N, C-alpha and C positions, 0 to 999 in steps of 0.2 A: 601852509602850516608853519608856525614859528618854533624854532628850537631855542630853548632858553637856558640860562645858566643853571636853573633848577634841574634841568635834564642832565647837564654836564656834571653837576655835583652829586647826582644820585645814580649814574649809570653803573651797573654791576660788572664785575669780571675783569677789571684792569688792575686791581690791587686787593690786598686782604680786606680793606674797607671799601664800600661802594663809593663811586664818584671819582672824577678827576679832581686834582687839587686846584686851587684858585690860580696859582702861578702857571701850572701846566695848561689850564684852560685859556689863560691870557696868551700864553706863548702860541698855542694852537691857533687862536684867532689871528694873531699877528702874522704867523707863518703862512696862513691861508689868505691873508689880505683883507681881513675883516676888522673893523674898528671895534676895539674892546669896549669902550664906553657905550657905544651904540648897541653892541650885543648885550651888555648888562641891562640897559634900559628897555630895549625893544625885541631882543632875540634876533635870530638870523633865519632867513627863509630856508626851509628844508631843501628846496630845489637848488639853491645857491651852494649849500654845503655839499650836496650830492655831486654837483657839477665839478667840484674840486677833485673828485676821485680818491681823496685821502682816506685811508683806512679808518682812522679815528673819527673823521667827520661822518663817514658812512655808518659806523657803529652808533654814533650819537644820534643820527637821524632815525635809525632803526629803533633805538631805545625810546626816543621821543614819540614815535608812532605807536609803540607798545603802550606807553603811558597814556596817550590820548585815547586809545581803544579801551583801555581799562577804565578810564574816567567815564567814558560813555556808558559802559556796562554798569559800573558802580553808581553812576549818576548822582 
């Protein structure tokens, strides 16, 4: 599964408005060793994000999986 910037920009619970800000998402990618441009174009593999053990990355993968499950139901 690919985690996309759409997931990052819509994740709830980290500020009054849903989503990580663009700069914060870019910094997270860079801090975790992912190429920002590639992440914007192609997303990041959920397993690679989970392998970092980073709390923000884990929350983002969880949110992306919830979104994917909801899309399957709403279809």
